[in-house]
N, C-alpha and C positions, 0 to 999 in steps of 0.2 A: 355501647359496643366495646369500649376499652375495659369497662368494669367486667363484662362477661368474659372477655379474653383473659384478663388477669386472673380471675377466679378459677377458670378452667386450668390455666397453667399452674396456679398455686396448688390446686387439689392434686394435680399430677405429681408435684414435687414433694408435697407434705402430707402423706397419709397420717391418720391419727394414731401415732405410736402409743404404746402403753407408757404411762407416766412412771418416771423413776428419778429420784433426786440425785443430782450429780455433785453438788457442792461448788458449782462454777460461780465465781465471784463476778461482781459488776466490773472489776478491773479487767479480768480476762475477757469479758464480753466487749468492753469498750476497745480494748486492744485489737481484738479480732475484727470488730466492725471497721476500724481504721484500715486494716490490711485488706479486708474484703471490698471496701469502697475504692481501693487503689490509691489511698492517700499516704502510704508509707514514705513516699519521697519527701514529704514535708516534715519528717521526723529527724532530729539530730542523731548522731552516732549512738549515744547512750540515752534513749528517751526515758523520761520520768512521767508520772501521772499528769503533771501540768501540760506536757507536750501533747498527750492524747486529748486532754480536755480542751486545749486550744483548737485543735483540729475539729473536734466534734461541736464546738461552739458555733462554727460556721462563720465567725467574724474574720473578715479579710482586711485588717487594718494593723499595721505594724510600724512602730517608731524605732528607727535605727539610731541609737545614740552614738555620735561620732567618736567620743572619747572612749567608749567601751568596745567598739568594733574595729578600731584601727589596728594595724599590724605593727609589730615591734620594729620593723625595718623602715617604717615611714618617718620621714624627716619633718616631724611636727612635734608640738608640745601640747600638753593638757593644762588648761588654766581654769580657775574657778572664781576669779573676781568678776564683779558685775558692772564694771565701768562702762561697758558697751550695751547694757541692758540685761534683762533677766534671761536665764537659760534653764533648760530642763536637765534632769540627771545630775551627775556628780560634777560636771564641768563642761567645757567646750574645747574644740580642737583649734589650735592656733597655728598659722603658717609661720614661716621664718622670713628672713630679709630678702629672699629670692623666691620666685615661683617654685612650688613644690607639689607633691601628690600625696594623697591618703587613700588607702585601700580599706574599705569598710566591708567586712565579711559577716554574714548572718545566714540563718536558715529561714527560708520563706515557707510557711506552712501550706498555703494553697496557691496554685497558679491562677492566672486570669489576667484581665485587662486592669492595670493599676494606674491610678493617678498619683503623680509625684509632687511633693512639696518639700522645700528645704528651708531651714532657718539659718541665715548667714549674715556676716558682717563684712562690709566693704564690697565694691564692685569688682568684676573680673573673674568670677568662678566658672568652672565648667564641670559637668557631671556626665559620666559614661555608664550606661547600664543596658545590657542585652543588645548591644550593637547600636544603640541610639545615643546621641550626644545632645546635651542641653546646656546652653550658656545662660548664666543668670548673674544678677547684680544684687548684692546686699546694700544696706544703707550705712550711714555713719554709726548706727546702732543696730543690734540684731533685729532682723525683720523676716517674716515668713514669705516665701516666694513660690507661687504656683509654677511648675515646670512643664507639665504636659502629661501624656499617657504613654504607657509601654506595656506590651504583652510579656508576661513572665511565666516561667515554669517553676513548680514547687521544688524546693531543695536548697542546697548550698548556693549562695548568691554573693556576688561581689559588686560593690559600687566603687568606681574610681572617681575621685574628686580632685581636680586641680585647683589649688588655692593661690591667689595672688599674694605678693609680698605683704606680710602682716595681716592677711585675711583670717577669717574665722568661720567655723561651721559648728552649729550646735547639734542638729540632727537632720536626718532625711526621713520623711514620713511617706509610707505607701498605703493607699486605700483603694479597695474595690468593693463592689456590691456584696453584701453578706449572702451566704449560702443558706442560712436558716439553721437553727440549733437542733442537735440530736441529743436528747437527755430524757431519763425517766422522770416521772412526776416527782417533784421535789428536788430534782438535780441528782447528779452522780454521787454515789457514796461507794467508792471503790472496794472497801473492805466487806461490804454486805454481800450476801449470796444473791445471785440473779434470780428474780422472780419471773414467772411467765408473763405477767402484766408489763414489767419493765422491758422485757425482750420484745413484746408485741409493740409497745409504744415506740421504742427506738427503731424498730424495723420499719414501721409506718413512716417515721420521719426520714430514715435513711433512704427510702425509695420514693419519697414525696407522694405518698398515697392518701394524705389527709382528705383530699377532695372525693375519695371513694367511700368515706364514712357516710352513713345515711343521715339525712337532715332530720333534726328533732321536731321541726315545725315552728320553732321559736325564732323570731326575727326582730332586729333592732334597726330602726331607720333614723338617720341623722340628717335632718333637713338643713340646708345651708343658710336659709333666711334668718334663722335664730342665732347665727354665729357672728362673732366679730369679723369684719371683712375689709380692713384697710386696703386701699388700692383696687378694690373690686366694686362693681355696681350691681345693686339688687334690681332685677328686672322681672317683669311678668309677661314679656312678649312671648307669643306662642308659635310664631311661624318657623322657629327652629326646633320645635318640639314642645309639647305641653309639659310644664313642670309638674312634679309629683306633689308639691305642696303649693304654697302661696306664690312662690317665685324661684328664681335661680340667680346665681352670681356670675357676672361676666367681667373679664379683665380688659385692660386698655391696650395700648400699643407696645407695652413691654411685658416680659415674663413676670408673673405674679405668683406668690406663694400663699396657699390657704392651708391652715393647720386645723385638723380635726382632733378634738380630745375624745378618746374612746375609753369607756368604762364597761367592759363586758359584764353582763349580768351574773355570770358565774365563771370560774376557771374552766377551760375546755377548748375544744376545737371549733373554729369559726371560719367561714368563707367570707371574704370581703368583696363587695360589688360596688363599683363606682358608676354613677350616672353623670356623664359630662359630655363636652364637645370640644373639638379643636382641629385646626388645619395642620397642626404639627403634633408630634407625640407629647403626651403629658408624662411627668415623672412623679411616681408615688413611692413613698418610703416610710418605714418605721425603723428607727435606729437599731442596728444589730439584728434585725429580723429579715428585712427584704428591701430591695430597691428595684423598681421596674420602670421601664419606659414603654408606654402603651399608646398605640394608635387608636384614636376615636374618629367617629364620623363628624362632618361639619354641622351635624344636628345632634340633639340630646339622645344619647344611647348608652347602654349598659355594657360594662366590661368587668370580667373577673380579675381581681388582683391576686388571688391565690387563697389557699386554706392553711391556717396556722393554729398551733396550740397557743392560747393566750392566757395570761394570768388575770385574776380579778383585780386589776390595778389600772390606773390611768395611763394610757398610752397616747402618744402623739403621732398621728399620720399626717405627713406633709405632702401636699400636692402642688407641684410646680406647673403652672399653666403657661402655655405659649401665648404670644400676643393674640388677643381677641378670643382666647379660650374661655370656657365656662364650666361650672359645676352645679349640679342640681341636688344630689343626695349621695350619701354613703350608707350602704346596707350591710349589716352583719347577719349572716345566716348561721345559726348554731347547728353543729353536727353532733351526733351521738358518739361520745368518745369514752364511755366507761371501759373498765378493763375487759368486760365481756365483749363489747363491741370491737375493741382492738384485737383481741385474740381471735374473734370470729373472722375478722377481715384477713388475717394472715394465716388462717387455717389451723389454729391451735384449738384444742378442747376448751370450752369456756370455763370449765371447772378446774383447769390445770393451775397448780400453784408453783411447781418447779418443772424444769424441762429435762428430758433424757439427753444423754450425749448425742444420740442420733438426731433428735429434734434440733439441738443447737447446731450441729453440723449442716443439717438441711436448711436451716434458716440462713446461715452464712453463705451456703451455696446459692441460695435464692438472691442474696444481696449481690454476689459476684455476677450472676446472670442478668439481673434486672437493674443494676446500678445506673444505667443510662437513663432510666425513667426519672430519676431525681432531677437531673438537669433539664430534661424535657418538660416536666411538670412545673418547674420553676421559671420557665422562660415566659 
């Protein structure tokens, strides 16, 4: 039903205009994609290519180096000796003989629910961000401390840190689930002209439409019984569902992590399906690609993890099982993702090499109108 609705809307918005080369570059297209997706708040005042690329990577992890983001009026000093342990960046921020404050200012590319972590020295620190306060203690040497979570909006952001006498801060790290990358095949090359294939692929990613590509018929099943499984028990019991292979893995009384090593048979688009069980949500993730918390039944059942463009490279999918949770199989379903398939999905002529200005404008208008689909399809 969703596919039919989407295609009807697409056909109404994108008639097959006559082809005409415009000389539009990938740089112009990636800039316009950022604005059409509503992500311009995450840009600095004078954005460069790297700022657009950071947004389109979908990665929501940023390390705020204290010595680089402090303000000139802060009563602190920058030190670079390692007497109190290793540090990142060019140095670390040191307090003075009395309690003092540091104001760390930076641009946050994407909003969302972020987990905070700080690396600090000595006890008695306090951090304020977006109306929330976190008290934390360093050690007698630099140590990383988990602080908690906070909802943030994209844009200019300030962290206030209160340092105890003689205390030190190396960095504050913010991390949230990745949004998934948007990039042409082979990555962005800003100086090159925009091809119809690159526009189609990035439009599919921007709107999260990978799952609407037709299945190729090729599948890859990864059965868990052949995998290393420390902390998990291989069982063949069937009263919680028949395993698809010789057995399935079940955890004990504590959360357990199982790592799948994936090697797609060819680069392209794949849907990931996990067969598992649990009385509480499972967390599945591939670094810098996606992180999802998914509810399963208390018996073996399948859930979609999403559809993604994957390289022909070894990837690690980590599944965090709740107590007494279990996993049976991971399935990769290949989807047809040739340039013709992608252009057909977004309503472009399959033989188009370049786009007319009118086609480009209509594609961007489509992003503005349907950008909410991206978040919905990734949940």
